[in-house]
N, C-alpha and C positions, 0 to 999 in steps of 0.2 A: 501622518494620517493614522488613525487608530481603527482597527477592524475587530469588532466583537462578534463572535459567531456562537450560536447555540445549536449544537449538532446532535441529531439523533441518528446514529449510524445504523444502516441496514445494507444488505447486498441486493443487487438487482440482476436480472437475467440478461438483459440486453444493454448496450452501452450507447448512449446518446449524449450530445453536448448541445445545448439549446442556443441557437444564434438569436433569433427573435422570430416572431410568427408572421405569417403572411398577412397582408393588409386586409384580405377578405375575411379573416377570422376575427369576429368582434371580440373585444375584451370582455371577460366574464367578471361579474361582481365578486369581490372578495368575500368569502364565506366564513371568515374567522379562523380560529385555530383548527388545524387539520392534523391527522396523524402523521408523525415523522416529517414535519417540515424542517427546513434549515433556515434559520432566521439570522439576519445580519443587520448590524447598525454601523454605518460608516460616518466617522466624525473627523472633519478636517480641521477642527480646532477653532471654528468660527461661531460656535454656538448652535449651528443647525445640523441635525443628525438625519442622514438618509436611511430610511428603514425599508428593507427589502426581504423577500423570502423566496426560496426555491424549493421545489419538492419533486420527488420522483415516486411513482407508484407502478406496480407491475402485477398483472393478473395472468395466470396460466390456466388453460382448460385441460384437465387430466381426467380421462374416463368420464367425461360429461360433467365433472365438478370443477368449479372455479377455485383456484388456490392463489394465495398471495405468494408471488415468486421472489419477493425480497428475502434476502438471507436473514434468518431470525437471530443470528449470533454475530456480534461485532467482529470477532476474529475468524469468522467463516468456518468455525469448527462443526457446526450443525447444519447439514444440508437441508434445503427446503423441500427436497424430493429425493427419494431413493427408488431406483429403477432396477429391475432384474435384467441383466445383460441379454438374456435370451428373449426378452420381450421389448426389443428396441421399438421406439415409437416416435412419431413426429408430433410435437406439442405446440399448439397455437398459443401465442402470448400477445397481450396488449399492454403497451407501456404509455403512461401519461407523464408529461413534463409540464410543470407549471412555474411561471415566474410572476411574482406579485409585487405590487407597489403598496407598502404598508403606510406610506405617508398620508396623513389625513387631509392635507391641503395642497400638496405639490404633486404635479405629474412628473413622470420621468421619461426620458427619451433614450432608447437603446443605442449604444455605440456598436455598430455591426462588426467593425474590424476586430474587436476583442471580445465579443460575445459569441458563444458557439454551442453547438450540441454535437455529440458523437455517438456512434454505435460501433462497438467492437474496435475502437481506435480509429474508425473512419469518420472524418468530418463530413456531415451530410450537407447537401445543398440547401440553400435558403435564399429568400429574396434579398436584394441589395438595397431596399428602401429602408430608411430609418423608421422605427416604430415608436408610437406614443402609448404609454400606459397611464390611464387616469388614476387619480388618488383612490386608494382602497379598492383597486381592481387588479385583475390578473390576466395573463395571456396563457393559453393552454395549447399543447401540441400532443397529438396522439399518433402512435405508430402501431402497426400490426406486423408481427414476425412469426416465424416458426423455428423450432429447434429440434434437431435429431439427437436423441439422448445417447446414441452410441457412436456418433461421429463428431459432434460439436464439442468445442472446449467446455470443460466442466465449470469454468468461472467466466462470468461476463461482467466487465466493469461498465459503468455508465456515469456520465458527469454532466453537470449544468454549470455554466459560467455566465453570470449576468454582470455586464458592465454598462453603466448608464450615467446620465447626468440629470440633475434636478432642473425642471423647467416649470415655472408657475403657470404658463399660458401656452397651449399648443400652437396658437396662431402667432405668438411672439417669442421665438426661441431665444431672444436676447434677454428676456425677463427671467433670469435665473435666481435661485436662492443663493444665500451666501456660501453654502456648501453645494458645489456643482458636481459632486462625484458620488456614485453609488457602486458598491461592489458586493457580490455574493457568489459563493461557489460551494458545490457539494459533490461528493464522489461516493458512489455506492457500488456494491458488487454482489453477485449472486453465485451460489454453488449448488450443484446437485451431485448425487453419488450414483454410480453404476456398479452394482454388485455382480461379481463373476466375470467371465470372459464372453464377449459378444460372439454370437454365431457368425460364421463366415459371411461376409457381405459381398454381393455381386459388385463388380466394378461399376461405378456410377456412369450413367449416360451423360455425355457432355451436354451442358445446358446451352440453350439458344439465347444469346445475349443481345442479338440485334432485333430490331422491330420493323424490318423492311418487308412486312407482309403485304402482298398485293393480290387482289382478286383478278384472276386471269380469264376465267370463263364461268358463265352461269347458264345451265342448260335446263329448259323447262318443256320437254316434249309431252305429248299426251300420256305416255307410258310412265308410271311412277318409278319403275326401275331405271329409267333413263334420266331422271332428275338429279342434278348434282351441282355443287358449287366448288370451283377449283381455286385454291389459294397457293401462292408460290413464294418461297423464300429460300433461294439457293444457298445463301450464307449459313443457313441452319439445317442443311441436309444431314440426316442421320442424328440430329440433336433433339433434345427435349425442350419443349416450350416452358420456360421458367416463370415468365410473368403471367398475370391474370388476363390473358388475351381472350376476347370473346368475339363471336360472330353475332351481330345484332341486326334486327330487321325493323325498318320504318314502314309500318302498314300504310297503304294508300288512304288518304283522307284523315290521317291522324298526325298530331304534333308530338307524339311520344314514340318511344321505341320499345321493343321487346327483345330479350336475350334468346337467341336461337340455341346456342350452346357455349359452354366455357371450355376453352382449349388448353388451359393450364395443365401441365403434366403430360400432354400428348406428345409422342415422339414423331417427328417429321421423317418420312422415309428418305432413303438415300438419294432419290432424284429431286428432292426439294419441293415436291408437290404434296399438298394435303387435300384430299378429296372428301367433302362432306356430302353425304347422299341421303335420300329419303328412305331407301330400303336397301340395306347393305347386301343381303343375300341376293336380291334381285339384280342389283347393280353389278355384283361380282359375276353372276351367271351371264349377264348380258355382255360385259366388256372384258371379263377375265378375272380370275381370283386375285385378290389383293388390290383391286382398283379402288374400292371405297375404304377410307381410313376411319371415318367417324360417321355414325348414323345420327341424324338429327331431323327435326321436323322443319325442313327448310322452306317448303311450300305448303302451309297448312291448308287442308281441304275445307276447313270450316270458315275460312276467310274469303270474302268476295274480293274481286280485283287483285288477287294475290300476284298476278303477272305484272302488276304495276308497283309492287313493293320495292323498296330500296334496301340495300345491304351495306354493312360496314364492318371492317375489322376494327375492334375497339380495345383500347388499353384501359382496363378498369382502374389501375393504380394512378396513371397519369390523367385519367378522365379526358382522353383525347381520341378522336377518330384517327386511325392509322391510314386507312384506305376506304374509299367510298364508291359504290355504284348506285347511281340514281339520285334524285333530288329528295331533300328532306322537307321541302316546303309543302304545307297543307294546301295552298292555293294553286299548286302546280298540277296540271292534268296528267303529267307524267307519260304522255303519249310517246314521246321520243324514246323512252326506256322500256316500252311495252314488250313483254316476253311471252305473249300468248302463243302456246305451241311454238316457242322460239328459242333463241340462243343469243347471248352476248359474249363476244370474245374481245379481250383487250388487244389493241394493236401492239405489236412487239417493240415498236420504237418508244414505248412509254413504260419502261421497267421500274420507275420510281413510284412509291406510294403517293397518293394525293388525298387529302382530307376534304377536298372539294369535288364537286361533280362536274366533269367535262365530257359531254356526249361525244365530242369529236375524237376522243382517244379510244372509242369502241366501235366495233362492227356489230350492229344490232339487227336481228331479224325477229319479228316484223318491224319493231320500232314504229315509225310513222307510216310504214307501208302495209302490205297485205300478205307478205310471204309467210311460208311455214317451213319447218325443217323436218328432215327424216333422221332416223337413228344413225344412218351412215355419215351424217354431217358432224357427228359428235366425236371428240377426241380427248377423253380424260387422260391426264398425265402427259399431255403434249401441249406445246404452245407455239403455233406457227400460223401466220396469216396466208390465206389463199391469194395468189398473185394473178389477177386477171390479165388477159392479153392486152398489151398496151399500145401496140403499133397501130397507127402512128401516134407518138406522144407529143402533145402540144406543150412545149417548155420554152420560155422566153427569158431574155435578159431584161431586168427592170431597173438596175442601178449598178454603177461602177464608181468607185472613189479612188483618187490618187491624192491623198491629203498633202497639203503644202507644209513641209517641215524644214527647219533651218539646217539640221544636221541629221545624219543617219538615213536609214531606209524608210521611205514614206509608208505609212499604213495604207494598205490597199485591200479591197474586197470586191467581189462580183456577186450580185444578188440575182438568183434565178427564180422563176415563178411558174407553177403549174396551175392554170385556171380551172381545170376540170375537177369539181368537188368529188366525183366518184372515184378518182384515182388517189385521193389522199389516203395515206396509210398503206399504200401498196409499194412494191419494189419496182424499180426501173429494170426491166428485163432485157432491154436491147442495148447495144454498144454506143450509147450516147457519151460524148466527151465535151469538156469545156477546154477550148484551145486558144492560142494566140497566133494571129497572122503577123509576123514581125515586119514593121515598116511597110515597104512596098511589095512584099512577097505575096505571091498568089497561091502559096502552099502553106498549110498550117504546120506548126511544130508538134509532132506527135510525142517526141521524147520528153516534153514538159507538160503534156496535157493532163488534165484532171479527169479521171474516169468516173462517170456517173452511173455506170451499170452496177446493179446490186444495192444502190442506195434506196432506202425507204423514204418516200415522199412525206414530209411532215404534215400535220393536220391543218396548218395554215397555208400550205402550198409553197412556202418559201424555202429555198436552199441557199445558204450563205457560205461562200468559199472565201477564206481570208488568208492573208499572209500572217507571219508570226506577230508583227508589230500591231496589226489591226486586232488580232486576237487578244493581245495584252491590254489594249486600250478600250476594248469592247468586251469585257468579261461576260461570258455566258450568252453572247449574242451571235457568235459564229457557230455554224454547224460543222464546218470542216476547216482544217488548217492545211494549206498547200503552199509550202515555203520553198518553192523551186525557182531558181534563177531562170530568167527569160521565159517564164510561164505566164499564164493569164492573170496572176496576182503579182507580177513583177514587171510591169510595163512602164516605159518612159512617157506614155501618153500619146505616142505617135503610132501605136500598133492597133490592129483590129482585134476585137475580142468576139469569139463566136462559139456557138453550140453546133456540133456536127454529129452525124450518125454514120458510123462505119469505122474503117481503119485506113492504114496507108495504102492498101490495095484498092479500096473503093469506098468513097464517102460522099455525103451530100451535106450542104449547108442547111441547117435548120433555122437558126436565127443569128444575127450578127449586129454588132455596133461598129460602125466605120465602113469606109469604102475600100473593099478588098483590092489590093494592087496599088493603092495610093498612100504614100507616107503621110501621116496625119499632122505633122508639125505645121502650124499656121493655117490649118483648114477648119472647116466646120465640124470636124470630128476629132480635133485636138483636145485631149482631156488631161494634159500635163497640169499638175497642181489644181485639179478641178474635180467636180462631182457631177456625174451624169445621171439623170433620172428620166426614165421613159414616161411619156405622158399617159395619164390614166385613160383607159378605154382602148388603147392600141395593143390588143392582145393577139393579133394575127401574126403568125410566123412570117418573117420577111424573106426567108430562104436565101439570105445573102445579098439582098438588094437594099442598098443604103437609102434611107429617107430621112433627111435631117429634120423634117417637120414633126417627126414623132418623138423628138427628144428635147430636153432642156439641159443645157450645160452651165453650171454655176462656177464662175471663175473668181470673182472678187468678193462674193458673199455666199453663205450657205454651202461652202465647200470645205469647211474644217471637219475634222473627225467628230467634233461635238455636234455637228449638224447631221451626221449620218443617222439613218433610221433603218438598219437591217431588219428584215422580216416585216417591213411595212411599206406599202406602196401608197404614197400620199403626197401629191404635188399640186393637184388642182390647177394644172397649166401654169404653175408659178404664182398664182394669186394667193395671198395670205387670207385666212379666214378669221373673222372676229368671233371667237367661240362664246363670248358672253358668259364667262364663268361667274357663277354666283353661289353664295352660301344660302342654302334653303332650310337647314335645320342644324341646331347645336343642342346637345342633350347632356344633362347631369342628373339622371334619374334618381329619385329619392331612395336612400338606403343601398344603392347599387352604384358606387362610384366607378367600378370597373366596367360599367355599361356606358361610359361617356363616348361620344363620337361627334364628328363634324361631317355634315353631308354637303357635297358640292354638286351643282347641276349645270350642265351646258345644253342648250337646246339645239346646237348646231354641230357639235364635234363628238357625238357618241360614236364609239368604235375607233376614234383616232387617238393620238397620243398628246399629252400635255406638251406645249412648246418649251424650248430650252429656257431656263431661268424662271420657271413658274414655281412658286413656293406657297405653302400655307404657313402662316406665322401667327403669333399672339403677342400682345403687349401687356406686360404686367403693370399693376398700378404704379404710377409715377414714372413710367417709361416715356421717353420722348418719341415723337413720330418716326424719327430716323433710327430708332434703336429697337426693332422688333426682336423677340426672343425665339430661340430654338426653331429656326426655319426648317420645314419639311420640304425637301427638294422633290418636286413632282416631275421634273424634266423627263420627257420621253416615256413616261409611264402610260400604258394604254388605258383609255377610259372605256367602261362597258358600253355596249351598243345603245342602252337605254338612256345614256347621258348622265347617270348618277354615279358619283364616286364617293365612297364612304371611307373616311379616315377614322379608325378606331383607336381609343387610348391605349388599350392593352389587348393581348391575345385572348383574354377571358371574354371579350365581347362575342367571340365566335360561339361560345356556349350559351350566352344569354339570348342572343338573337339567332337567326338562322345561320348555319355555317357558311352560306354563300354571301353573307351580307358585307363583311369587311373587305374592302379592296386594297387597303394599305394599313399596316400596323407599324408605327415608328419603333425603332430600336431603343430610343431613349424614353425614359419614364416621363421626363419633362417635355411636353409637346403641346401643340395647340388644341388637340382633341381632349387632353386631360385637364379640362377647364372646370373649376368649381362654380362657375357662373358669374364670376366677377371681373373677367378679363375681356378685352377687345380681341377679335379674331379677324384676320384678313387674308385675302389672296393677293399676292404681289407678283409683279413681273420685273425681273432684273435682279442683280446681286443685292444682298442685304444692305450694302452701303450706298446703293444708287438705284432705286427702284420706283416703280409706279404702283399705286394701289388699284387693283382691278375691282375688288369688292370688299366691303367692310361691315362687320357687325360690332356695335358698341362704340363708345367714346374712348379714343386712345389716351392712355395714361390715367384714366379715372378708376378709382376704387368702385367697382360696380355693385357691391353688396348694398341692398336697400334702395337701389335706383331702378329706373325703368328698363335697364338692360339686365337686371339680376335674374338669371334662370337657374340659380342654385336649387338643387332638389327638384328640378323640373326640366323644361326645354324651351327653346325659342324657335318659332316656325315663321318663315317668310310668308306673307299673304300672297296668294296666287293672283288675286284680282288687282294687285298693285303692279300694273304692267310698265314698270320703269326699268327693268333689267338691273344689272349690277350698278352699285354706286360707291364712290370713293369717300363719301361723307354719309355717316349713318343717319337714317331717319326712323325713329321709333314707330311712326305711324304705319310703317310697312311691315311690322312684325307683331305676332302674338307671343307674348312673353309670360310664362308661368314659372314661379309665382309672381315675379316682377315686384314693383314697388307697392302694389295694392294689397299685398298679403293674400293673394289667391291660393288655391290648394296646390300642393305639390303634385308631381307627376312621376309615376313609376314606369318601369320598362314596358309594361303592357300598353302604355299610351305613346310610346316612341315608335317611329316607323322609318328606320334607316333604309334608304333605297327607294322610298316613296315620298310623295309630296302631298301631305294632308294637313288640314288645319283643324284645330279644336274650335267648334262653333262658339262656345262660351264656357267660362270656367265652371268647374264643379265645386260646390261649397260643401263643407262638412255637414253631414246629415244628423241633425240634433235628435231625430226620432229613432235612430238606429238602436235596436235591441240585439245584443250579442251575448251568448252564453257558451260555456264549456259543456258539451253534450256527451263526449266520450274520450277516454284516454286509454291507451293500450300498450302493453309490454308483453307480447305473446311469448309463450314458453318455448316455441319452436324456432323463433327467429327474432332477435332484437333489431335486425335491419327493418323489420316491419312495424316498429314502434310508430304510433301516430297520435295526433291530437285532433279531435274533431270539434270545431266551433260551429254554432248554429244561430241563425237569426230567424225568429218566428215572424218578423214583419218586413224583411227586406230580401231581395234576390237580384241577381245580375247587377251587383253594385260594387264599385271600387271604394274601399274604405278611405275616407278623407279625414276622419277623426284621428286625433293623436292617441292611438291605443297601443298598448304593449301587452304581449303575452310573457309572463315571467314564471320562473320555476324556483322553488326552494328545494334544497336537498335535506339531509337529515339534521342540519344544524338549526339553531334558533336565531341566526343572524340574518341580515338583509339578504334578499333573494340572490340566487346564484347566477342565473342566466336570463337573458332578455331577447325577445324577438319582436321586431317592429311590425305592427299590423297595418300601419298606414300605407296605402297603395296596394294592399292585397285585395283580391277579387272574391266576393261572395257569389257562388254559382247560382244557376237558375232554380235550384231547389233550396236555396238558403244556407248551404253548407260552405265552409272553408276547411278543407282537410289538409293538414300539414304532415308531410312524410319525410323520411330520410332519403337521400339520393340513391342509396343502395337497396331501396325497397323492391319487393317482387310482386307488389299488388298489380292487378290487371290494369291495362291502359285506361286512363280516364278516371281512376279511383281517386287519385290525389290531385288536389287543386294547386298545391305548391310543394315542391321538394326543397329542403333546406338542410345545410350542414350545421345549422345552429345547435349549440350544446343544449338548448331547451329539449331537443329530441335525442341527440347522440348520447347525452349523459343520463337519460331517463332509466331508472332501475325499478320503478314500481312503488317505492316508498316516498315518491315526490309529492309536492303540493304545487298547484298552479293557480294563477290568477290573471284575469284581464284587468289592466290598469288604464285609467284615463289620466293624461298628463297635460300640462299647459306648455310643455317645451319638448324638444326632440331628445333631451337627455334625461332619462328617468332616474339617473343616479344622483342628481344634484338639484332637486326641485322640492319646493314646499307643496306644490299644487297637485301631486299625484294622488288619486283616490282609487280604492279598490272598487271594481265594477262587479266582477263575478269571480268566485273562488271554487277550487276543488281542494278539499282537505283543509287543515288548519295551518295557515301560513306562519312560519317562524316557530313551529313546534313539531317535534318528532312524532307526537301522537301516542307514544308508547305509554305515557302515564295514565291513559284513560282505559287501560286494559288490565286484565288479570295477568299475573306472572306467566310468561311464555306465550301470551297471545300476541298476534301481530297488531300493528297499528290499525286504527279504525279505517283509515283511508288507504291502506296498503293494497295495491293491485298487482304486486310482483308476479310475473309469469302468467298474467291474465289481462283482464280489462275491467274498467269501471265505466258504467254508463248512467246517464241521467234518465229517469223515467219520463216518458213522453208528455205526461200531463203537467210537467213542471217546466215552464218557459220563462220564468221571471228571474232576472239576475239577482244573485245573493252575494253581499259583501261579507257575510259570515256563513260558513259552510253549514248546510242542512243535510246531515247524513241520511235522513229519511227520504230524501229525493233521489237517492242513488242506489244502484245495485252493483255489487262487486262479484266477479266470477273468477276464481282461480282454482286450479290451473286452467288455462284455455290457450289453444293454439290459434294461429292467424285465421284459420278457416271458420272459426266461430266468432270472429270480430266482424263489425259491420261499418267500416268507414263510409260516410256519406249516406247513411241509411238509418232511420230511427224506427223502422217498422218492427224490429225485434226488441225495442227498448220499452217493453211493457212491464207492469207490476209482476214480479215473479210469483208463480204459483207452486209448481212442483220442481223448480230448478234446484239442483244441488250446488249451491254457491255459498261463498263466504258470507254474503250479506243476508241471504235467507236463513242460514244457520244461526247467525248471531244478530238477527234484526232486533229481537227483543232487547238484548243487551245494548245494542247501538241506540235504540230509541230511549232506553232507560237512562243512559248516561248523557244523552244529547243535551238536555237542558243545563245540567251541571257543567258540561264541557264548554258549551257556548258562553256561559256566564264567565267561566274561568279564562277563556281565550279571547273574549271580546276585547279586554284591555290590552292583550298582547298585540292584536291587530292594530289597534289605535296607536300603541306605543311604536310599532314598526313604522307607521306612516309618519310619525313625528321624527323618528330617527333619520328617515330618508331625507328630510329637509335640513338636517343640522350640518 
């Protein structure tokens, strides 16, 4: 193998090694020669050469100016930055890594085991899925870091290693070129120099490296000084929050969130509590100095229904909720979380963060009640639940198992249950005990008893006490392990198991299984090698009086440890229920493959668990019926009370849909929910080698693309009026399939409804009359995170775009466009606007119609050109039929040639905005500069996303356009004439 490399050495500040990029980052189009790329040609001697390119760039912000932090000298003799040691500073830096496929015809597939990226010698995490890079395309990775000039190493290496193979067709990995190997590597380094001796530095505060932040209390009394939110992380007591942790708020009635405050850099006090208050001075005066740590507008007075707002601790880097109070759903009335003159306190038995909302883990006043609190009820910097008086406590035995095993100690457990909902989350204050009456004894064994006093009653009311073997076989399902010989979890089956109140000196029987004083062997209470279940509805304490009619004893079936259902009371007097499990929706939303899911519904078993050996499977094309792939074992998983159970393809579904939507996320990437629309999906009962089909979608073994089961880029929904229940043979008449075989429109995530059962009445067809233009582009000088692109339709509103339209961006080169955003499936709002923003924007809620991490926005610098393109295929990179619909700027040209020396480009809106004057609503495939006004510099407050009221002809504005409008108009005719051919040439090149 011959490796030819053309290397332009430079140093870099941080060190990364690029594995490959996440599947959710679309490949960017190759933009031709770029500064300092590393170009490689790999020739295996078969006549086919694999051409690849890797590149690293680094930008540092120093005193408000952006500098190139690559070392300008090959031998690192010249530092990129010199800093006075007395002026140590923290410098933010942004690094870009790019891997490009320079082959004109062949795609390449990344080999993840030998492709990597590193930072300061540390190999960073990356997806384990193989990645595909189209011909003449790139994948890009960005990172943000900071460097302390007086503490950090003065040199920072970084490297990119690309190892791949040539594949001509992504859908057919066996179709490889003669040369199947690609290799490219570059290593760069950065240096900076510190002059003098640094001033003495205070010892750094230990960083908080765990993210186990939980909200423990929210107080909202009438008095502002008493309002606070308490966050707790005992592992980080006395440490500084290192990650960009935020407290965010979900306003009532909104599907968006607002940032309350950023906690990065805040030191957590030594007690582990962090108190956020509305009025620090008032809170400290009320509860004592030092009570409040951070002042923030936690309950905005300008917001209605603020008492029904939801709050979350949010990890900005990971884009995940760490802990959540309240529902995020817009359609939820949020009554249960209501804090009007109230307070919510987390129950102490739930010390782990939860990104989902569970009302049962909270004590809430008023909630759905009418109570109010006084200031004496509040206890900032403390976490303890009030224990109500509990005597007498109704607690009963609901299940006992003595599983049949050939060798060793049989797994045993005793399940207890507290029916009173008001006692959930409180501690047992009286001396209750779980005991065994051995054999025919009339006196319990206190020396082996399990003490219940002091235990907090779980939110579901169940307390499961296991021996060690049961705990090993039922991981995570035992509440306590009591591995004591001759105790209540070590019986031969002839003993009586009881709950008593008291001690050796005086006690009373509360509830019992078995006849006290009678050895159980051979009787109606013999549970050797058996499973005992109390019949549902018998919740009255029997006070030691044995009644065999209240119990079911399973001896020859349903008595194995796999039949056990700790923390669930479900026997229905021994009668099995036909749950009628059926698939009601499968989705592969267009442009959003990580939004795939399968929705299962049961009309009869909501709130119960899936039976043993119930699985969700799929059949790949050409699979036999007895060879389903990647079974998802649903055994004993609890079904929500509404009967819907949603299996999501990946964890990213939680961000696409509501965070409460996904009921199960498989650990494997290959699963039945991750379906491109061409595979059959089924619910089966039994092991994969001997099963019955309970319900089926699609034809097993058939390649579904182009058939009546094809829901690729769409969804399939079961018709509600087809009252047939589940079927083991698929009937297409029972389904609405989009796009299906008829070429109907694709469906985006906005039309999918996991956890609900709705039908599309009729397919939406592309709107041939749609007029769509670019009306404003912005790169505000105070915040690049507020970059946005505003599209406007003068003749349509409240419309999902069904036309195959793309928004594309050119950077400063004259090569094919750099970046692409698919507009199909996007929603034009009621005012005719589609405003695209970055995910990290700070615009008010409701301003942006869609947030996207697309490089169309993230790479915007102000010297960009944009266009709306209409195509005849979903791949704008490889078609002849793409036409320019509307443009901003001159595509494929830097624009500099049309200006006097030193002048900016005609279309340059860097650090400002460009907007189309309101009288111009006709799309232009050649840019008309006279229809636009450009204002620079401008900050975000002077931009107007989703509003054209200020986009009038300028009169006295001091703007770039008004200052140079004569020059712009004078050169327009010549420029259009010169560039018209370039636009046409670009269109032709895209099809070659």
